[in-house]
N, CA and C atoms of all chains as a GROMACS GRO file, in nm:
protein
  585
    1MET      N    1   2.038   4.691   6.990
    1MET     CA    2   2.173   4.731   7.024
    1MET      C    3   2.169   4.850   7.121
    2ASP      N    4   2.265   4.848   7.214
    2ASP     CA    5   2.267   4.950   7.317
    2ASP      C    6   2.342   5.075   7.269
    3ILE      N    7   2.275   5.150   7.178
    3ILE     CA    8   2.344   5.268   7.123
    3ILE      C    9   2.346   5.382   7.225
    4ASP      N   10   2.245   5.380   7.316
    4ASP     CA   11   2.239   5.486   7.419
    4ASP      C   12   2.368   5.494   7.499
    5LEU      N   13   2.425   5.375   7.523
    5LEU     CA   14   2.550   5.368   7.600
    5LEU      C   15   2.662   5.445   7.530
    6ILE      N   16   2.670   5.423   7.396
    6ILE     CA   17   2.776   5.490   7.319
    6ILE      C   18   2.755   5.642   7.320
    7PHE      N   19   2.628   5.683   7.301
    7PHE     CA   20   2.600   5.827   7.302
    7PHE      C   21   2.630   5.889   7.438
    8LYS      N   22   2.594   5.811   7.544
    8LYS     CA   23   2.618   5.862   7.680
    8LYS      C   24   2.768   5.887   7.700
    9ILE      N   25   2.849   5.789   7.660
    9ILE     CA   26   2.994   5.801   7.682
    9ILE      C   27   3.052   5.913   7.594
   10ALA      N   28   3.002   5.924   7.470
   10ALA     CA   29   3.050   6.032   7.383
   10ALA      C   30   3.016   6.168   7.443
   11ALA      N   31   2.893   6.181   7.499
   11ALA     CA   32   2.852   6.308   7.560
   11ALA      C   33   2.939   6.342   7.679
   12ILE      N   34   2.963   6.240   7.764
   12ILE     CA   35   3.050   6.264   7.881
   12ILE      C   36   3.189   6.307   7.834
   13GLY      N   37   3.239   6.240   7.731
   13GLY     CA   38   3.371   6.272   7.678
   13GLY      C   39   3.380   6.415   7.628
   14ILE      N   40   3.278   6.458   7.554
   14ILE     CA   41   3.280   6.595   7.498
   14ILE      C   42   3.271   6.699   7.611
   15ILE      N   43   3.181   6.672   7.708
   15ILE     CA   44   3.167   6.767   7.820
   15ILE      C   45   3.299   6.777   7.898
   16VAL      N   46   3.360   6.661   7.924
   16VAL     CA   47   3.487   6.662   7.999
   16VAL      C   48   3.595   6.735   7.920
   17ALA      N   49   3.598   6.715   7.788
   17ALA     CA   50   3.699   6.781   7.705
   17ALA      C   51   3.682   6.933   7.708
   18VAL      N   52   3.554   6.977   7.699
   18VAL     CA   53   3.528   7.122   7.702
   18VAL      C   54   3.567   7.182   7.838
   19LEU      N   55   3.524   7.112   7.946
   19LEU     CA   56   3.558   7.159   8.081
   19LEU      C   57   3.709   7.164   8.100
   20ASN      N   58   3.775   7.061   8.048
   20ASN     CA   59   3.921   7.052   8.058
   20ASN      C   60   3.987   7.173   7.992
   21GLN      N   61   3.942   7.204   7.872
   21GLN     CA   62   3.996   7.318   7.798
   21GLN      C   63   3.973   7.449   7.874
   22LEU      N   64   3.847   7.465   7.923
   22LEU     CA   65   3.812   7.588   7.995
   22LEU      C   66   3.901   7.607   8.118
   23LEU      N   67   3.917   7.496   8.195
   23LEU     CA   68   3.995   7.506   8.318
   23LEU      C   69   4.143   7.528   8.290
   24VAL      N   70   4.193   7.465   8.182
   24VAL     CA   71   4.335   7.483   8.148
   24VAL      C   72   4.360   7.627   8.105
   25ARG      N   73   4.268   7.680   8.022
   25ARG     CA   74   4.285   7.818   7.975
   25ARG      C   75   4.278   7.920   8.088
   26SER      N   76   4.196   7.887   8.194
   26SER     CA   77   4.186   7.982   8.305
   26SER      C   78   4.292   7.957   8.411
   27GLY      N   79   4.389   7.870   8.377
   27GLY     CA   80   4.503   7.850   8.466
   27GLY      C   81   4.480   7.758   8.583
   28ARG      N   82   4.377   7.673   8.576
   28ARG     CA   83   4.351   7.578   8.688
   28ARG      C   84   4.381   7.437   8.640
   29GLU      N   85   4.507   7.408   8.623
   29GLU     CA   86   4.547   7.278   8.568
   29GLU      C   87   4.508   7.161   8.659
   30GLU      N   88   4.519   7.183   8.793
   30GLU     CA   89   4.489   7.073   8.887
   30GLU      C   90   4.343   7.033   8.877
   31GLN      N   91   4.256   7.138   8.871
   31GLN     CA   92   4.112   7.108   8.862
   31GLN      C   93   4.078   7.043   8.728
   32ALA      N   94   4.150   7.082   8.624
   32ALA     CA   95   4.127   7.019   8.493
   32ALA      C   96   4.160   6.871   8.500
   33LEU      N   97   4.272   6.839   8.566
   33LEU     CA   98   4.312   6.699   8.582
   33LEU      C   99   4.208   6.622   8.662
   34MET      N  100   4.156   6.686   8.768
   34MET     CA  101   4.054   6.621   8.853
   34MET      C  102   3.927   6.595   8.771
   35THR      N  103   3.890   6.691   8.687
   35THR     CA  104   3.769   6.673   8.604
   35THR      C  105   3.788   6.555   8.508
   36THR      N  106   3.906   6.548   8.446
   36THR     CA  107   3.933   6.437   8.354
   36THR      C  108   3.925   6.305   8.429
   37LEU      N  109   3.985   6.304   8.549
   37LEU     CA  110   3.984   6.180   8.629
   37LEU      C  111   3.842   6.139   8.665
   38ALA      N  112   3.761   6.238   8.706
   38ALA     CA  113   3.622   6.209   8.744
   38ALA      C  114   3.546   6.151   8.625
   39GLY      N  115   3.566   6.213   8.508
   39GLY     CA  116   3.499   6.163   8.387
   39GLY      C  117   3.541   6.021   8.357
   40LEU      N  118   3.670   5.995   8.372
   40LEU     CA  119   3.724   5.862   8.345
   40LEU      C  120   3.661   5.757   8.437
   41VAL      N  121   3.652   5.793   8.565
   41VAL     CA  122   3.596   5.698   8.663
   41VAL      C  123   3.449   5.671   8.632
   42VAL      N  124   3.374   5.777   8.600
   42VAL     CA  125   3.231   5.760   8.570
   42VAL      C  126   3.212   5.667   8.450
   43VAL      N  127   3.290   5.694   8.343
   43VAL     CA  128   3.276   5.612   8.222
   43VAL      C  129   3.319   5.467   8.250
   44LEU      N  130   3.426   5.452   8.329
   44LEU     CA  131   3.472   5.317   8.363
   44LEU      C  132   3.365   5.240   8.439
   45MET      N  133   3.296   5.309   8.534
   45MET     CA  134   3.191   5.244   8.612
   45MET      C  135   3.080   5.193   8.520
   46ILE      N  136   3.045   5.274   8.420
   46ILE     CA  137   2.939   5.233   8.326
   46ILE      C  138   2.988   5.114   8.243
   47LEU      N  139   3.112   5.124   8.197
   47LEU     CA  140   3.162   5.029   8.100
   47LEU      C  141   3.194   4.892   8.160
   48VAL      N  142   3.240   4.892   8.285
   48VAL     CA  143   3.280   4.765   8.347
   48VAL      C  144   3.159   4.671   8.354
   49ARG      N  145   3.043   4.726   8.389
   49ARG     CA  146   2.922   4.643   8.398
   49ARG      C  147   2.887   4.586   8.260
   50GLU      N  148   2.900   4.672   8.160
   50GLU     CA  149   2.864   4.632   8.023
   50GLU      C  150   2.957   4.520   7.972
   51ILE      N  151   3.086   4.536   7.999
   51ILE     CA  152   3.183   4.437   7.953
   51ILE      C  153   3.166   4.306   8.030
   52SER      N  154   3.131   4.316   8.158
   52SER     CA  155   3.106   4.195   8.236
   52SER      C  156   2.986   4.120   8.178
   53ASP      N  157   2.881   4.194   8.138
   53ASP     CA  158   2.764   4.130   8.074
   53ASP      C  159   2.805   4.062   7.945
   54LEU      N  160   2.892   4.128   7.867
   54LEU     CA  161   2.937   4.071   7.739
   54LEU      C  162   3.013   3.940   7.762
   55PHE      N  163   3.101   3.938   7.861
   55PHE     CA  164   3.177   3.816   7.891
   55PHE      C  165   3.084   3.704   7.938
   56GLN      N  166   2.983   3.743   8.017
   56GLN     CA  167   2.886   3.644   8.064
   56GLN      C  168   2.812   3.583   7.944
   57LEU      N  169   2.775   3.669   7.849
   57LEU     CA  170   2.705   3.622   7.728
   57LEU      C  171   2.794   3.526   7.648
   58ILE      N  172   2.922   3.562   7.634
   58ILE     CA  173   3.015   3.476   7.560
   58ILE      C  174   3.028   3.342   7.631
   59LYS      N  175   3.034   3.346   7.764
   59LYS     CA  176   3.047   3.222   7.842
   59LYS      C  177   2.929   3.129   7.817
   60THR      N  178   2.807   3.185   7.819
   60THR     CA  179   2.689   3.101   7.800
   60THR      C  180   2.680   3.052   7.654
   61LEU      N  181   2.707   3.141   7.560
   61LEU     CA  182   2.690   3.103   7.419
   61LEU      C  183   2.792   3.000   7.373
   62PHE      N  184   2.916   3.012   7.420
   62PHE     CA  185   3.021   2.923   7.373
   62PHE      C  186   3.048   2.808   7.468
   63GLN      N  187   2.951   2.779   7.556
   63GLN     CA  188   2.953   2.661   7.644
   63GLN      C  189   3.078   2.653   7.732
   64PHE      N  190   3.116   2.760   7.796
   64PHE     CA  191   3.231   2.754   7.886
   64PHE      C  192   3.190   2.690   8.018
   65MET      N  193   2.241   4.129   5.695
   65MET     CA  194   2.268   4.252   5.619
   65MET      C  195   2.245   4.375   5.706
   66GLU      N  196   2.132   4.368   5.781
   66GLU     CA  197   2.098   4.481   5.868
   66GLU      C  198   2.206   4.501   5.974
   67LEU      N  199   2.255   4.385   6.025
   67LEU     CA  200   2.359   4.390   6.128
   67LEU      C  201   2.485   4.459   6.077
   68VAL      N  202   2.527   4.422   5.954
   68VAL     CA  203   2.650   4.480   5.898
   68VAL      C  204   2.634   4.630   5.880
   69ALA      N  205   2.517   4.670   5.826
   69ALA     CA  206   2.495   4.813   5.801
   69ALA      C  207   2.498   4.891   5.932
   70LYS      N  208   2.426   4.837   6.034
   70LYS     CA  209   2.424   4.907   6.164
   70LYS      C  210   2.564   4.913   6.224
   71ALA      N  211   2.636   4.800   6.219
   71ALA     CA  212   2.770   4.796   6.278
   71ALA      C  213   2.863   4.894   6.206
   72ALA      N  214   2.851   4.901   6.072
   72ALA     CA  215   2.938   4.992   5.996
   72ALA      C  216   2.912   5.137   6.036
   73VAL      N  217   2.782   5.173   6.043
   73VAL     CA  218   2.747   5.312   6.079
   73VAL      C  219   2.800   5.345   6.219
   74ILE      N  220   2.774   5.255   6.314
   74ILE     CA  221   2.816   5.281   6.452
   74ILE      C  222   2.968   5.292   6.461
   75CYS      N  223   3.039   5.200   6.393
   75CYS     CA  224   3.186   5.202   6.402
   75CYS      C  225   3.244   5.329   6.342
   76VAL      N  226   3.188   5.374   6.229
   76VAL     CA  227   3.241   5.497   6.167
   76VAL      C  228   3.213   5.618   6.256
   77VAL      N  229   3.089   5.626   6.308
   77VAL     CA  230   3.055   5.740   6.395
   77VAL      C  231   3.143   5.740   6.520
   78VAL      N  232   3.161   5.620   6.579
   78VAL     CA  233   3.244   5.610   6.700
   78VAL      C  234   3.389   5.645   6.670
   79ALA      N  235   3.439   5.602   6.553
   79ALA     CA  236   3.578   5.633   6.518
   79ALA      C  237   3.598   5.784   6.504
   80LEU      N  238   3.500   5.849   6.442
   80LEU     CA  239   3.510   5.995   6.426
   80LEU      C  240   3.505   6.066   6.561
   81THR      N  241   3.410   6.023   6.647
   81THR     CA  242   3.398   6.086   6.779
   81THR      C  243   3.523   6.059   6.862
   82ALA      N  244   3.577   5.936   6.851
   82ALA     CA  245   3.698   5.903   6.928
   82ALA      C  246   3.815   5.990   6.883
   83LEU      N  247   3.823   6.015   6.752
   83LEU     CA  248   3.930   6.104   6.701
   83LEU      C  249   3.918   6.243   6.761
   84LEU      N  250   3.792   6.289   6.772
   84LEU     CA  251   3.766   6.422   6.829
   84LEU      C  252   3.806   6.426   6.976
   85LEU      N  253   3.769   6.318   7.050
   85LEU     CA  254   3.797   6.315   7.193
   85LEU      C  255   3.945   6.299   7.223
   86GLU      N  256   4.016   6.226   7.132
   86GLU     CA  257   4.157   6.196   7.159
   86GLU      C  258   4.246   6.320   7.158
   87ARG      N  259   4.195   6.430   7.104
   87ARG     CA  260   4.275   6.552   7.103
   87ARG      C  261   4.303   6.601   7.246
   88ASP      N  262   4.195   6.601   7.330
   88ASP     CA  263   4.212   6.651   7.466
   88ASP      C  264   4.222   6.540   7.569
   89THR      N  265   4.135   6.437   7.556
   89THR     CA  266   4.134   6.329   7.654
   89THR      C  267   4.142   6.195   7.582
   90PRO      N  268   4.264   6.148   7.554
   90PRO     CA  269   4.281   6.024   7.478
   90PRO      C  270   4.221   5.902   7.547
   91GLU      N  271   4.222   5.903   7.684
   91GLU     CA  272   4.170   5.787   7.757
   91GLU      C  273   4.020   5.770   7.737
   92LEU      N  274   3.948   5.883   7.724
   92LEU     CA  275   3.803   5.873   7.703
   92LEU      C  276   3.773   5.825   7.560
   93GLY      N  277   3.861   5.859   7.466
   93GLY     CA  278   3.845   5.808   7.329
   93GLY      C  279   3.855   5.657   7.326
   94LEU      N  280   3.950   5.605   7.402
   94LEU     CA  281   3.969   5.460   7.408
   94LEU      C  282   3.849   5.392   7.475
   95LEU      N  283   3.797   5.457   7.580
   95LEU     CA  284   3.681   5.400   7.649
   95LEU      C  285   3.558   5.401   7.558
   96LEU      N  286   3.547   5.504   7.475
   96LEU     CA  287   3.435   5.510   7.380
   96LEU      C  288   3.446   5.393   7.280
   97THR      N  289   3.568   5.367   7.234
   97THR     CA  290   3.590   5.253   7.144
   97THR      C  291   3.548   5.123   7.213
   98LEU      N  292   3.586   5.110   7.341
   98LEU     CA  293   3.550   4.988   7.416
   98LEU      C  294   3.399   4.973   7.428
   99ALA      N  295   3.330   5.086   7.451
   99ALA     CA  296   3.184   5.081   7.461
   99ALA      C  297   3.123   5.034   7.330
  100ALA      N  298   3.177   5.084   7.217
  100ALA     CA  299   3.126   5.042   7.087
  100ALA      C  300   3.151   4.893   7.066
  101VAL      N  301   3.269   4.846   7.108
  101VAL     CA  302   3.301   4.703   7.097
  101VAL      C  303   3.198   4.621   7.174
  102ALA      N  304   3.170   4.662   7.299
  102ALA     CA  305   3.076   4.588   7.382
  102ALA      C  306   2.937   4.588   7.319
  103ALA      N  307   2.892   4.704   7.270
  103ALA     CA  308   2.756   4.713   7.217
  103ALA      C  309   2.741   4.633   7.088
  104VAL      N  310   2.835   4.650   6.994
  104VAL     CA  311   2.822   4.582   6.864
  104VAL      C  312   2.841   4.431   6.880
  105MET      N  313   2.933   4.392   6.968
  105MET     CA  314   2.957   4.249   6.986
  105MET      C  315   2.836   4.180   7.050
  106THR      N  316   2.775   4.246   7.150
  106THR     CA  317   2.656   4.189   7.213
  106THR      C  318   2.545   4.171   7.109
  107TYR      N  319   2.530   4.272   7.024
  107TYR     CA  320   2.427   4.265   6.920
  107TYR      C  321   2.458   4.152   6.820
  108ALA      N  322   2.584   4.141   6.780
  108ALA     CA  323   2.620   4.037   6.682
  108ALA      C  324   2.603   3.898   6.742
  109LEU      N  325   2.639   3.884   6.870
  109LEU     CA  326   2.629   3.752   6.932
  109LEU      C  327   2.484   3.708   6.954
  110SER      N  328   2.391   3.807   6.954
  110SER     CA  329   2.250   3.768   6.971
  110SER      C  330   2.201   3.688   6.851
  111PHE      N  331   2.272   3.698   6.737
  111PHE     CA  332   2.234   3.620   6.618
  111PHE      C  333   2.303   3.484   6.616
  112TYR      N  334   2.401   3.466   6.705
  112TYR     CA  335   2.484   3.347   6.700
  112TYR      C  336   2.406   3.221   6.738
  113GLN      N  337   2.298   3.240   6.819
  113GLN     CA  338   2.220   3.124   6.865
  113GLN      C  339   2.170   3.041   6.746
  114GLN      N  340   2.125   3.110   6.640
  114GLN     CA  341   2.074   3.039   6.520
  114GLN      C  342   2.184   2.955   6.456
  115VAL      N  343   2.303   3.014   6.447
  115VAL     CA  344   2.416   2.942   6.386
  115VAL      C  345   2.449   2.819   6.468
  116ARG      N  346   2.443   2.835   6.602
  116ARG     CA  347   2.476   2.722   6.690
  116ARG      C  348   2.377   2.608   6.673
  117GLU      N  349   2.248   2.644   6.661
  117GLU     CA  350   2.146   2.540   6.641
  117GLU      C  351   2.174   2.463   6.513
  118MET      N  352   2.210   2.536   6.405
  118MET     CA  353   2.240   2.471   6.278
  118MET      C  354   2.360   2.377   6.292
  119LEU      N  355   2.462   2.424   6.361
  119LEU     CA  356   2.583   2.342   6.378
  119LEU      C  357   2.552   2.216   6.459
  120GLU      N  358   2.466   2.233   6.563
  120GLU     CA  359   2.430   2.116   6.645
  120GLU      C  360   2.351   2.015   6.563
  121ALA      N  361   2.261   2.066   6.474
  121ALA     CA  362   2.185   1.974   6.387
  121ALA      C  363   2.280   1.899   6.295
  122LEU      N  364   2.380   1.969   6.243
  122LEU     CA  365   2.480   1.904   6.156
  122LEU      C  366   2.556   1.796   6.230
  123MET      N  367   2.594   1.827   6.356
  123MET     CA  368   2.668   1.730   6.438
  123MET      C  369   2.582   1.606   6.464
  124ASP      N  370   2.452   1.629   6.490
  124ASP     CA  371   2.361   1.516   6.513
  124ASP      C  372   2.352   1.428   6.390
  125GLN      N  373   2.341   1.493   6.273
  125GLN     CA  374   2.330   1.416   6.148
  125GLN      C  375   2.457   1.336   6.120
  126ALA      N  376   2.570   1.396   6.156
  126ALA     CA  377   2.696   1.326   6.132
  126ALA      C  378   2.722   1.219   6.238
  127GLY      N  379   2.640   1.219   6.346
  127GLY     CA  380   2.656   1.120   6.451
  127GLY      C  381   2.778   1.144   6.539
  128LEU      N  382   2.819   1.270   6.549
  128LEU     CA  383   2.938   1.301   6.631
  128LEU      C  384   2.895   1.347   6.770
  129ASP      N  385   2.984   1.322   6.865
  129ASP     CA  386   2.958   1.359   7.004
  129ASP      C  387   2.976   1.510   7.021
  130SER      N  388   2.890   1.571   7.106
  130SER     CA  389   2.902   1.717   7.124
  130SER      C  390   3.029   1.755   7.200
  131SER      N  391   3.087   1.657   7.272
  131SER     CA  392   3.211   1.688   7.346
  131SER      C  393   3.327   1.714   7.250
  132LEU      N  394   3.313   1.666   7.125
  132LEU     CA  395   3.417   1.694   7.025
  132LEU      C  396   3.407   1.837   6.974
  133PHE      N  397   3.285   1.889   6.981
  133PHE     CA  398   3.259   2.019   6.921
  133PHE      C  399   3.281   2.134   7.020
  134ALA      N  400   3.262   2.104   7.150
  134ALA     CA  401   3.272   2.209   7.252
  134ALA      C  402   3.409   2.280   7.250
  135PRO      N  403   3.522   2.206   7.239
  135PRO     CA  404   3.652   2.278   7.237
  135PRO      C  405   3.664   2.376   7.122
  136ILE      N  406   3.604   2.343   7.007
  136ILE     CA  407   3.614   2.434   6.892
  136ILE      C  408   3.542   2.565   6.923
  137LEU      N  409   3.422   2.552   6.983
  137LEU     CA  410   3.348   2.674   7.021
  137LEU      C  411   3.426   2.756   7.121
  138LYS      N  412   3.488   2.686   7.217
  138LYS     CA  413   3.567   2.758   7.318
  138LYS      C  414   3.681   2.834   7.252
  139ILE      N  415   3.746   2.770   7.156
  139ILE     CA  416   3.861   2.836   7.092
  139ILE      C  417   3.815   2.957   7.011
  140VAL      N  418   3.696   2.946   6.950
  140VAL     CA  419   3.642   3.063   6.877
  140VAL      C  420   3.623   3.180   6.974
  141ALA      N  421   3.563   3.150   7.091
  141ALA     CA  422   3.540   3.256   7.190
  141ALA      C  423   3.672   3.314   7.239
  142ILE      N  424   3.769   3.226   7.267
  142ILE     CA  425   3.900   3.274   7.316
  142ILE      C  426   3.965   3.364   7.211
  143SER      N  427   3.958   3.324   7.084
  143SER     CA  428   4.024   3.404   6.980
  143SER      C  429   3.954   3.539   6.963
  144LEU      N  430   3.820   3.539   6.977
  144LEU     CA  431   3.745   3.667   6.969
  144LEU      C  432   3.793   3.763   7.077
  145ILE      N  433   3.796   3.713   7.202
  145ILE     CA  434   3.833   3.799   7.314
  145ILE      C  435   3.980   3.843   7.302
  146ALA      N  436   4.068   3.747   7.267
  146ALA     CA  437   4.211   3.780   7.259
  146ALA      C  438   4.240   3.881   7.149
  147ARG      N  439   4.174   3.862   7.035
  147ARG     CA  440   4.197   3.953   6.922
  147ARG      C  441   4.152   4.095   6.954
  148LEU      N  442   4.029   4.102   7.014
  148LEU     CA  443   3.976   4.235   7.046
  148LEU      C  444   4.061   4.304   7.153
  149GLY      N  445   4.098   4.227   7.256
  149GLY     CA  446   4.182   4.283   7.363
  149GLY      C  447   4.314   4.332   7.308
  150SER      N  448   4.373   4.250   7.221
  150SER     CA  449   4.503   4.287   7.164
  150SER      C  450   4.491   4.412   7.078
  151ASP      N  451   4.384   4.421   6.998
  151ASP     CA  452   4.368   4.538   6.912
  151ASP      C  453   4.342   4.666   6.992
  152VAL      N  454   4.266   4.652   7.102
  152VAL     CA  455   4.242   4.771   7.186
  152VAL      C  456   4.375   4.819   7.247
  153CYS      N  457   4.458   4.722   7.290
  153CYS     CA  458   4.590   4.760   7.344
  153CYS      C  459   4.674   4.828   7.237
  154LYS      N  460   4.669   4.773   7.114
  154LYS     CA  461   4.746   4.831   7.005
  154LYS      C  462   4.700   4.974   6.975
  155ASP      N  463   4.566   4.994   6.979
  155ASP     CA  464   4.510   5.128   6.954
  155ASP      C  465   4.561   5.230   7.056
  156SER      N  466   4.580   5.183   7.180
  156SER     CA  467   4.625   5.277   7.282
  156SER      C  468   4.776   5.296   7.276
  157GLY      N  469   4.842   5.226   7.184
  157GLY     CA  470   4.986   5.245   7.164
  157GLY      C  471   5.072   5.156   7.250
  158HIS      N  472   5.012   5.051   7.310
  158HIS     CA  473   5.089   4.959   7.394
  158HIS      C  474   5.110   4.826   7.321
  159GLY      N  475   5.214   4.822   7.241
  159GLY     CA  476   5.241   4.703   7.160
  159GLY      C  477   5.278   4.582   7.244
  160ALA      N  478   5.352   4.606   7.354
  160ALA     CA  479   5.395   4.494   7.438
  160ALA      C  480   5.274   4.425   7.502
  161LEU      N  481   5.179   4.507   7.548
  161LEU     CA  482   5.058   4.449   7.609
  161LEU      C  483   4.979   4.370   7.505
  162ALA      N  484   4.977   4.423   7.382
  162ALA     CA  485   4.904   4.354   7.274
  162ALA      C  486   4.968   4.217   7.247
  163SER      N  487   5.100   4.212   7.243
  163SER     CA  488   5.169   4.085   7.220
  163SER      C  489   5.141   3.988   7.334
  164LEU      N  490   5.139   4.042   7.457
  164LEU     CA  491   5.112   3.959   7.575
  164LEU      C  492   4.972   3.899   7.567
  165MET      N  493   4.877   3.981   7.524
  165MET     CA  494   4.738   3.936   7.509
  165MET      C  495   4.729   3.824   7.404
  166ASP      N  496   4.805   3.842   7.294
  166ASP     CA  497   4.808   3.739   7.190
  166ASP      C  498   4.862   3.608   7.246
  167MET      N  499   4.970   3.621   7.326
  167MET     CA  500   5.032   3.501   7.382
  167MET      C  501   4.936   3.430   7.478
  168ALA      N  502   4.868   3.510   7.564
  168ALA     CA  503   4.773   3.451   7.658
  168ALA      C  504   4.661   3.380   7.582
  169GLY      N  505   4.615   3.440   7.472
  169GLY     CA  506   4.510   3.377   7.391
  169GLY      C  507   4.558   3.246   7.332
  170THR      N  508   4.683   3.243   7.284
  170THR     CA  509   4.737   3.120   7.225
  170THR      C  510   4.745   3.008   7.328
  171VAL      N  511   4.794   3.044   7.449
  171VAL     CA  512   4.806   2.942   7.555
  171VAL      C  513   4.669   2.888   7.592
  172CYS      N  514   4.572   2.979   7.606
  172CYS     CA  515   4.436   2.938   7.643
  172CYS      C  516   4.375   2.848   7.534
  173ALA      N  517   4.400   2.885   7.407
  173ALA     CA  518   4.345   2.805   7.297
  173ALA      C  519   4.406   2.665   7.296
  174LEU      N  520   4.537   2.657   7.323
  174LEU     CA  521   4.602   2.526   7.329
  174LEU      C  522   4.544   2.441   7.442
  175LEU      N  523   4.522   2.508   7.558
  175LEU     CA  524   4.464   2.437   7.672
  175LEU      C  525   4.324   2.386   7.640
  176ALA      N  526   4.247   2.472   7.570
  176ALA     CA  527   4.110   2.432   7.535
  176ALA      C  528   4.111   2.317   7.434
  177ALA      N  529   4.216   2.312   7.350
  177ALA     CA  530   4.223   2.207   7.247
  177ALA      C  531   4.281   2.077   7.301
  178GLN      N  532   4.326   2.079   7.427
  178GLN     CA  533   4.393   1.962   7.483
  178GLN      C  534   4.310   1.833   7.477
  179PRO      N  535   4.180   1.837   7.514
  179PRO     CA  536   4.101   1.711   7.505
  179PRO      C  537   4.098   1.656   7.363
  180LEU      N  538   4.087   1.746   7.264
  180LEU     CA  539   4.084   1.700   7.123
  180LEU      C  540   4.216   1.634   7.086
  181LEU      N  541   4.327   1.698   7.127
  181LEU     CA  542   4.459   1.644   7.095
  181LEU      C  543   4.477   1.507   7.160
  182GLU      N  544   4.431   1.495   7.286
  182GLU     CA  545   4.444   1.366   7.357
  182GLU      C  546   4.367   1.257   7.287
  183ARG      N  547   4.245   1.292   7.240
  183ARG     CA  548   4.162   1.190   7.173
  183ARG      C  549   4.225   1.150   7.040
  184THR      N  550   4.283   1.249   6.969
  184THR     CA  551   4.348   1.217   6.841
  184THR      C  552   4.466   1.123   6.865
  185LEU      N  553   4.542   1.153   6.972
  185LEU     CA  554   4.657   1.069   7.004
  185LEU      C  555   4.612   0.927   7.038
  186ALA      N  556   4.503   0.917   7.119
  186ALA     CA  557   4.452   0.785   7.155
  186ALA      C  558   4.409   0.709   7.032
  187LEU      N  559   4.347   0.779   6.937
  187LEU     CA  560   4.301   0.715   6.813
  187LEU      C  561   4.420   0.662   6.733
  188LEU      N  562   4.524   0.746   6.724
  188LEU     CA  563   4.644   0.706   6.647
  188LEU      C  564   4.712   0.586   6.714
  189LEU      N  565   4.719   0.590   6.849
  189LEU     CA  566   4.781   0.480   6.920
  189LEU      C  567   4.701   0.352   6.903
  190GLY      N  568   4.567   0.368   6.898
  190GLY     CA  569   4.480   0.251   6.874
  190GLY      C  570   4.508   0.190   6.737
  191TRP      N  571   4.523   0.274   6.638
  191TRP     CA  572   4.554   0.224   6.504
  191TRP      C  573   4.690   0.152   6.503
  192GLY      N  574   4.785   0.213   6.577
  192GLY     CA  575   4.919   0.154   6.586
  192GLY      C  576   4.913   0.015   6.647
  193GLY      N  577   4.825   0.001   6.752
  193GLY     CA  578   4.811  -0.130   6.819
  193GLY      C  579   4.752  -0.236   6.729
  194GLN      N  580   4.657  -0.192   6.642
  194GLN     CA  581   4.592  -0.288   6.551
  194GLN      C  582   4.689  -0.338   6.444
  195ALA      N  583   4.780  -0.249   6.400
  195ALA     CA  584   4.867  -0.284   6.287
  195ALA      C  585   4.975  -0.386   6.324
   0.00000   0.00000   0.00000
């Protein structure tokens, strides 16, 4: 099982959350939003490939 | 047994982490859930090959055509994808999208079952002609 993927995404999420808090507290709301967006895009890039692989597996296994 | 234990541990850990992430960045919590879905489902489906072989052996013994069995497998896959998609939408608080996903799954399942329905109808009509 690809547990590394889950840990990677959890780590990115925690780092982004901490950065977000730091930037919001120091009054840089725009940069906090940009950081969240960047984290979102990075995680989406990782996840899209993984979900595409899953759909491909389902297609082969269930004779589509 | 090993699969269930691993899946349970991963799902609980991911649920806890997602709760933590949702406080500041709810979208990343949802993506973490999606990652867990992809990982656990891929792992579970790797065991499915054995089940399929058993089902095919049963079909051979019963003397049934594999074309009768293919729509059932397709519907299982469609329901898996539709259910998971709908639940992920529900988790993010979008009930309308979840209902839409359910509807799309139902339509796809009906379409996949069409050959079976046609054959059943032909069989019934054949019986009607004999009587």
